[in-house]
Structures are given as structure tokens and as C-alpha cells.
C-alpha positions in Angstrom: 0.0 0.0 0.0 2.7 2.5 1.0 6.3 2.3 2.0 9.5 0.9 0.6 10.1 -2.0 -1.8 13.5 -3.8 -2.3 14.2 -5.5 -5.6 17.1 -7.8 -5.4 19.4 -9.0 -8.3 18.3 -6.2 -10.7 20.6 -6.2 -13.7 23.1 -3.3 -14.2 21.7 -2.5 -17.7 18.6 -3.3 -19.7 18.7 -4.8 -23.2 19.5 -1.5 -25.0 22.3 -0.6 -22.5 20.0 1.8 -20.7 20.3 1.7 -16.9 18.0 -1.0 -15.6 16.8 1.3 -12.9 15.3 3.5 -15.6 13.6 0.5 -17.2 12.1 -0.6 -13.9 11.0 2.9 -13.1 9.2 3.2 -16.5 7.1 0.2 -15.6 5.6 2.3 -12.9 5.4 5.7 -14.6 7.2 8.3 -16.6 10.7 9.3 -15.3 11.0 13.0 -14.3 14.3 14.5 -15.5 15.9 16.8 -13.0 19.0 19.0 -13.0 21.0 15.8 -12.5 19.5 14.3 -15.6 17.2 11.4 -16.3 19.3 9.0 -14.2 21.6 10.3 -11.5 24.8 8.4 -10.6 26.5 9.0 -7.3 29.9 7.8 -6.3 32.5 9.0 -3.9 34.9 11.5 -5.5 37.7 13.6 -4.2 36.2 16.9 -5.5 32.6 16.3 -4.4 30.2 19.0 -5.2 27.8 17.8 -2.5 27.6 15.2 0.2 25.9 12.7 -2.2 29.3 12.3 -3.9 31.1 11.4 -0.6 31.1 8.4 1.7 29.7 10.6 4.5 26.4 9.5 6.1 23.3 11.5 5.2 20.9 12.8 7.8 17.2 12.0 7.1 16.0 14.3 4.4 14.1 14.3 1.2 15.5 15.2 -2.2 14.3 18.1 -4.4 12.2 20.1 -1.8 13.0 23.2 -3.9 11.0 21.8 -6.8 7.4 22.9 -7.1 6.5 19.2 -7.6 9.3 17.0 -6.3 9.5 13.4 -7.6 6.9 11.2 -5.9 8.9 8.0 -6.1 12.7 7.5 -6.2 14.7 4.5 -7.1 18.1 3.7 -5.7 20.2 1.1 -7.5 23.4 -0.1 -6.0 25.5 -1.2 -9.0 28.8 -2.0 -7.4 29.2 -3.2 -3.8 32.1 -4.9 -2.2 33.6 -5.2 1.3 36.1 -2.5 0.3 33.3 0.2 0.0 33.0 2.5 3.0 29.6 4.2 3.4 26.6 4.0 1.2 24.2 2.9 3.9 20.6 4.1 3.6 18.1 5.0 6.3 14.4 5.3 5.3 11.5 6.8 7.2 7.8 6.9 6.6 7.5 10.7 6.8 3.7 10.7 6.9 3.7 8.4 9.9 6.4 10.5 11.6 4.4 13.7 10.8 1.3 12.2 12.4 3.3 11.1 15.4 4.6 14.6 15.7 1.1 16.0 15.5 -0.1 13.8 18.4 2.9 14.5 20.6 3.2 18.3 19.8 0.0 19.6 18.3 0.9 23.3 18.7 4.3 22.8 17.2 2.8 20.8 14.4 0.4 23.7 13.6 3.3 26.1 13.5 5.2 23.9 10.9 1.9 23.4 8.9 1.1 27.1 8.8 4.6 28.6 8.3 6.4 28.5 5.0 10.1 27.5 5.1 12.4 28.3 2.3 14.0 25.4 0.4 16.7 26.2 -2.0 19.5 24.8 -4.2 21.8 27.5 -5.4 25.0 26.1 -7.0 26.6 27.7 -10.0 29.9 25.9 -10.0 28.8 22.6 -11.4 28.1 21.0 -14.8 24.5 22.1 -14.7 24.3 25.4 -12.7 21.2 25.6 -10.5 19.3 28.3 -8.8 16.0 27.1 -7.4 14.1 28.5 -4.5 10.7 27.5 -3.3 8.7 28.3 -0.1 6.4 25.7 1.4 5.3 24.4 4.8 7.0 21.4 6.3 3.5 19.7 6.8 0.9 20.1 4.1 -2.7 19.3 4.9 -5.7 18.8 2.7 -9.2 20.4 3.2 -10.0 17.5 5.7 -6.9 18.3 7.8 -5.2 15.1 6.6 -1.5 15.2 6.3 -0.7 14.6 2.7 2.9 15.8 2.3 5.9 16.3 4.5 9.0 18.3 3.4 12.0 17.8 5.6 15.5 18.6 4.3 17.6 20.8 6.6 20.5 20.8 4.1 18.4 22.6 1.6 16.7 25.1 3.9 17.4 28.7 3.0 16.7 32.0 4.8 13.4 32.1 6.8 11.2 34.7 5.2 8.4 35.1 7.7 7.1 37.8 10.1 9.3 38.5 13.0 6.8 37.3 15.6 6.7 33.8 13.9 10.5 33.2 14.0 10.7 32.1 17.7 7.8 29.7 17.5 9.1 28.3 14.2 12.5 27.5 15.6 11.0 26.2 18.9 8.8 23.8 16.9 
């Protein structure tokens, strides 16, 4: 119904030498091209342009919160893995469940984060495909029935807070 699926023993490439992860994704729906391209390869490099190109661990986050419509499903495909590799571990979280737990435990804070727009941004000109994207949205998005329908959490991509001064304290407290 919802959650994470693990597919084991997926081939590296499909018949036409296209990455298998793209072919598997197309079985579910169209692939959204981003500033990283249609398929995004990460590997640890000496001159990393962001933490995705290092062996450093990543804090819980979502990708592309600065897009008006971020990808709804993401596929991760480990192509090479051996005992010599350091890093690469993944942690996944059901952010809707975490959001609902937060609402129950801290209802006032939940409302602050649902009613206050954070700034999400990716501004990086010194790269193959320069990028300047900024989008403001709440961390918790509710529908007309007060149901939590989206969660946006990505501290690495948060930009300056552009809210009224009296909201700054409650926002950071939440």
C-alpha cells in the first residue's frame, strides 16, 4: 500500500544498454528528469560538489524540496558493492507516519510547521548544470479535511526564513 520495496538482483543495464533502474521505473510511470539528468549516478569522488558524492552519512532528508513538484517515487540502484566500500548505507523513514506522530505529541508545534512556509533552495553555479531554485512551502501540508498529505524535511536545503518576526521564535521552537 505504502512504504519501501526492495528489488534484489536487478541487472546493471537493460537490453539497450539503458540503466536497468530507468527501465524498472518506467514500468511504474514516466521518469522525471531533474537538473541531475534522467538517471543520477553517485559515487564518492575527491572533489565532491555535494555530500551525495562522498562516503559521508546523510541525515534524514528528502530530495528536491526546492522543486514545485518533487518526484513522488525515487529508485536507488546499487550497481557496485564490495567489502572495500565505505559508506553507502541508507536509512528510510515513513515521513507521513512521523508527521502524524509529531502532530499527536506536539499539536501546537505541528500547527506552526503546517502554517509557516520554510524556504527550500538549491543554489549552486559551480557545477556541470548550474542551478538556482528557491521554493517556499510548509513542512507539513494538509488537505481540506486536515489530513497530512505531504511532508517536506530537508535541513541541508533550507534557505533563509522569510516570515514575520513574531513567527521566528515559534518556528525554531517547533
